[in-house]
C-alpha positions in Angstrom: -25.0 31.9 8.5 -22.0 34.1 10.0 -20.6 36.8 8.0 -17.2 36.4 9.5 -16.9 33.0 7.4 -16.5 35.0 4.5 -13.8 37.4 6.0 -15.9 40.4 5.6 -17.2 40.3 2.0 -20.0 42.3 2.1 -21.3 41.2 -1.6 -21.5 37.7 -0.4 -22.9 38.9 2.9 -25.6 40.7 0.8 -26.4 37.9 -1.5 -26.9 35.3 1.2 -28.7 37.4 3.4 -31.2 38.0 0.6 -31.5 34.8 -0.4 -32.3 33.7 3.3 -34.6 36.6 4.6 -36.5 37.5 1.0 -36.6 34.8 -0.8 -37.0 32.2 1.9 -34.3 29.6 0.7 -32.5 28.0 3.2 -29.4 28.1 1.5 -26.3 28.3 3.7 -22.6 29.7 2.5 -19.6 27.4 3.1 -16.8 28.5 0.9 -15.8 30.9 -1.9 -14.4 29.1 -5.1 -13.8 32.1 -7.0 -15.7 35.6 -7.4 -19.8 34.6 -7.8 -19.0 30.8 -7.2 -19.5 29.2 -4.2 -19.9 26.0 -2.2 -23.1 26.0 -0.4 -25.5 23.7 1.1 -29.8 23.7 0.3 -31.7 21.8 2.5 -28.8 19.8 3.8 -27.5 18.8 0.3 -24.3 20.1 -1.1 -24.5 22.4 -4.2 -22.6 24.7 -6.2 -24.2 28.5 -6.2 -23.1 30.4 -9.5 -23.7 33.9 -10.6 -23.9 34.7 -14.5 -23.7 38.2 -16.1 -25.5 36.9 -19.4 -28.8 35.0 -18.8 -28.4 33.0 -21.9 -25.5 31.1 -20.6 -27.6 29.3 -17.9 -30.8 29.6 -19.8 -29.3 27.5 -22.5 -27.6 24.9 -19.9 -31.2 24.6 -18.1 -32.9 23.5 -21.2 -30.2 21.3 -22.7 -30.0 19.1 -19.4 -33.8 18.8 -19.7 -33.5 17.1 -22.9 -30.3 14.6 -21.8 -31.6 11.7 -20.4 -28.2 10.5 -19.2 -27.1 13.6 -17.7 -27.4 12.2 -14.2 -24.8 9.5 -15.0 -22.4 12.0 -16.5 -22.6 15.4 -15.4 -23.2 17.8 -12.5 -26.9 18.9 -13.5 -28.7 22.1 -12.7 -30.9 21.9 -9.7 -34.0 24.2 -9.1 -34.4 26.6 -6.5 -38.2 26.0 -6.4 -40.4 24.1 -8.6 -39.0 24.5 -12.0 -37.4 27.7 -11.0 -33.6 27.6 -12.1 -32.5 31.0 -11.7 -33.2 34.1 -9.7 -31.7 37.7 -10.2 -29.8 39.7 -7.6 -26.8 42.1 -7.2 -26.5 42.2 -11.1 -26.3 38.3 -11.6 -28.6 35.6 -12.3 -28.0 32.8 -10.1 -28.0 29.2 -10.4 -27.5 26.0 -8.3 -25.8 22.9 -9.5 -25.3 19.5 -8.1 -22.0 19.3 -6.4 -19.8 16.3 -6.9 -17.9 15.6 -4.1 -14.2 14.5 -5.1 -11.0 15.8 -6.6 -10.0 17.2 -9.7 -8.8 14.8 -12.3 -4.9 14.9 -12.7 -3.8 14.2 -16.1 -0.4 13.1 -14.6 -2.3 9.8 -13.9 -2.9 7.3 -16.4 -6.3 6.4 -15.2 -7.7 10.0 -14.9 -6.6 10.7 -18.5 -8.2 7.4 -19.7 -11.7 8.2 -17.5 -11.6 11.7 -18.9 -11.7 10.3 -22.4 -14.3 7.9 -21.6 -16.7 10.3 -19.9 -16.1 12.4 -22.8 -17.1 10.2 -25.4 -20.5 9.3 -23.5 -20.9 12.9 -22.9 -20.5 13.3 -26.9 -22.7 10.1 -27.6 -25.6 10.5 -25.4 -26.1 13.9 -26.4 -25.8 13.8 -30.0 -29.2 15.0 -31.5 -30.6 17.1 -28.4 -32.5 19.6 -30.6 -31.8 22.8 -28.3 -30.9 25.8 -30.2 -27.4 26.8 -30.0 -25.7 29.6 -31.3 -22.6 28.3 -33.1 -19.1 29.5 -31.9 -16.1 30.6 -33.8 -14.3 27.4 -35.2 -11.3 26.2 -33.4 -9.1 27.6 -35.7 -10.6 30.9 -35.8 -10.2 30.8 -31.9 -6.1 30.0 -32.5 -5.9 32.6 -34.9 -6.9 35.0 -32.4 -4.5 33.6 -30.0 -1.6 33.9 -32.3 -2.4 37.6 -32.6 -2.3 37.9 -29.0 1.1 36.0 -28.9 2.7 38.5 -31.5 1.7 41.4 -29.3 4.2 40.1 -26.7 7.0 39.9 -29.1 9.1 42.9 -27.4 8.9 41.2 -24.2 10.9 38.2 -25.7 13.5 40.7 -27.1 13.8 42.6 -23.6 14.4 39.1 -22.2 17.0 37.9 -25.1 14.6 35.3 -26.0 14.0 36.5 -29.5 14.9 33.1 -31.0 12.3 31.3 -28.8 9.4 33.6 -29.9 10.7 33.2 -33.6 10.6 29.4 -33.2 6.9 29.2 -31.6 5.7 31.8 -33.9 6.9 29.8 -37.0 5.6 26.4 -35.5 2.5 27.8 -34.6 1.7 29.5 -38.0 2.8 26.5 -40.2 0.9 23.9 -38.1 -2.2 26.2 -37.8 -2.2 26.9 -41.5 -1.9 23.2 -42.0 -4.9 22.6 -39.7 -7.0 25.5 -41.5 -6.7 23.8 -44.9 -9.3 21.4 -44.2 -12.9 21.5 -45.3 -14.0 22.7 -41.8 -17.3 24.3 -42.9 -18.8 21.2 -44.2 -17.6 19.2 -41.2 -19.1 21.9 -38.9 -22.3 22.2 -41.0 -22.8 18.4 -40.8 -22.0 19.0 -36.7 -24.8 21.5 -36.6 -27.3 19.5 -38.5 -27.0 16.6 -36.5 -26.5 18.5 -33.3 -23.7 17.4 -31.9 -22.4 18.8 -28.9 -19.4 19.9 -27.3 -18.3 20.7 -23.5 -16.0 23.4 -24.7 -13.5 23.4 -21.8 -12.0 20.0 -21.2 -9.4 21.2 -18.6 -8.7 18.6 -15.8 -10.5 21.0 -13.3 -14.0 20.0 -15.0 -13.5 16.4 -14.5 -14.4 15.3 -10.8 -13.2 11.9 -9.7 -15.2 10.8 -6.5 -14.3 8.4 -3.6 -15.4 5.4 -5.4 -13.1 6.4 -8.6 -16.5 7.3 -10.7 -16.0 10.5 -13.0 -18.3 13.3 -13.9 -18.2 16.4 -16.2 -18.8 20.0 -14.3 -19.1 23.5 -15.8 -20.9 23.7 -19.3 -20.8 27.0 -19.4 -19.0 27.0 -22.8 -21.6 24.1 -24.1 -22.3 24.4 -27.8 -22.8 22.5 -31.0 -19.7 21.6 -33.4 -17.4 18.9 -34.3 -16.9 16.7 -31.7 -13.3 16.5 -33.0 -12.7 19.7 -31.4 -12.9 18.5 -27.8 -10.8 15.5 -28.4 -8.0 17.7 -30.0 -8.2 20.0 -26.9 -8.1 17.1 -24.4 -5.3 15.4 -26.2 -3.3 18.9 -25.8 -4.2 18.9 -22.1 -2.5 15.4 -21.7 0.6 16.6 -23.7 2.5 17.8 -21.0 2.3 14.6 -19.2 2.6 12.0 -22.4 5.1 14.1 -24.7 8.0 12.4 -23.5 6.6 9.0 -23.6 5.3 9.7 -27.4 3.7 6.3 -28.3 1.1 6.8 -25.3 -1.0 9.6 -26.8 -2.9 7.9 -29.4 -4.4 4.7 -27.6 -6.2 7.2 -25.7 -8.5 8.2 -28.5 -9.9 5.4 -30.4 -13.3 6.8 -31.1 -12.9 8.4 -34.3 -11.4 7.5 -37.8 -9.9 10.7 -39.4 -6.5 10.3 -37.3 -4.4 12.7 -39.6 -6.4 15.8 -39.1 -6.7 15.0 -35.2 -3.0 14.7 -35.0 -2.7 18.1 -37.3 -5.0 19.8 -34.5 -2.8 18.4 -31.7 0.5 19.5 -33.3 -0.6 23.2 -33.3 1.0 24.6 -29.8 -2.0 26.7 -29.2 -1.9 25.3 -25.6 1.6 26.6 -24.9 0.3 30.1 -26.2 -2.7 29.7 -23.9 -0.1 29.1 -20.9 2.1 31.6 -22.0 -0.6 34.3 -22.4 -2.2 33.6 -19.2 0.9 34.0 -17.2 1.8 36.9 -19.2 -1.4 38.6 -17.7 -0.2 37.5 -14.4 2.9 39.0 -14.5 1.5 42.1 -15.9 -0.6 42.5 -12.6 2.3 41.7 -10.7 0.9 38.2 -9.5 3.9 36.1 -10.9 7.3 36.4 -12.2 8.0 37.3 -15.8 11.5 35.7 -16.1 10.3 32.6 -14.3 7.4 32.2 -16.7 9.5 32.5 -19.6 11.8 29.8 -18.5 8.8 27.7 -17.9 7.8 28.4 -21.5 11.3 27.6 -22.9 11.1 24.2 -21.2 7.8 23.2 -22.4 8.8 24.4 -26.1 12.0 22.2 -25.8 9.8 19.2 -24.8 7.2 20.0 -27.3 9.6 20.2 -30.3 10.6 16.4 -29.6 7.2 15.3 -29.7 6.5 17.3 -32.9 9.4 15.6 -34.4 8.1 12.3 -33.3 4.6 13.0 -34.7 5.6 14.4 -38.0 6.6 10.1 -38.6 3.1 9.5 -37.8 1.8 11.8 -40.5 
């Protein structure tokens, strides 16, 4: 291991020095993916090394995977440093190893990747139902979206400054109305049933959490947001991830999601433009740090909203 491979990162140097000299772990650094997430090799095999500030996040995953009999087919699993030792602590983090799936991130612009992502998510839901591991329930999806709307409202002055007040008003009105329609559903009963049945959600069905290998097989990674709840939440958010690629071909979205019966509430969830607000807020924060251009980001939102309005009009007929 050579420090120059990490471009003088003293934190990373100290971490791997400690693992090799004090813990006697033959873990070799390869590449930094993002802060506290590394590509490594351990005894000649590829892994991902991740650092966690909150121990319970990794503790829950380890226990969950220990009870999931089909994990080897579907997911990148935690891997022990020693016999049954899955975490070690150093430099303010609890560290864990995960299997590394060699391949590329799913491309939701590709029909085959979208189809595979839905299939593997369905297998995840089906094979994990009933796993009786303790999970602290997270806020319902509509509560998460309500907070996102509040954060969006805090950016109102910027729309005024850039002479895009009408864009803000349209998006805000649509988000408010669609969210109200979605919230007006007996979610308390639905969530309670899901908790009683131990239905599990991945919680972050972005394209980068689906890996397609050289043989075109797909696996899921990054279960940090794993929790119990209605599986419909995962399907709604995955459909929203597909939308930028299919909304101009409107009839192509529904056939990807044949696994549930209540299509009406699924549609209502998909129509909440929470994904547009998520992307706007992400770019907005980058722009505040001068890592992106605010006017350019505004134009991107404007274009996305024009496409979404066309899709909404189509979907209203489906309802």
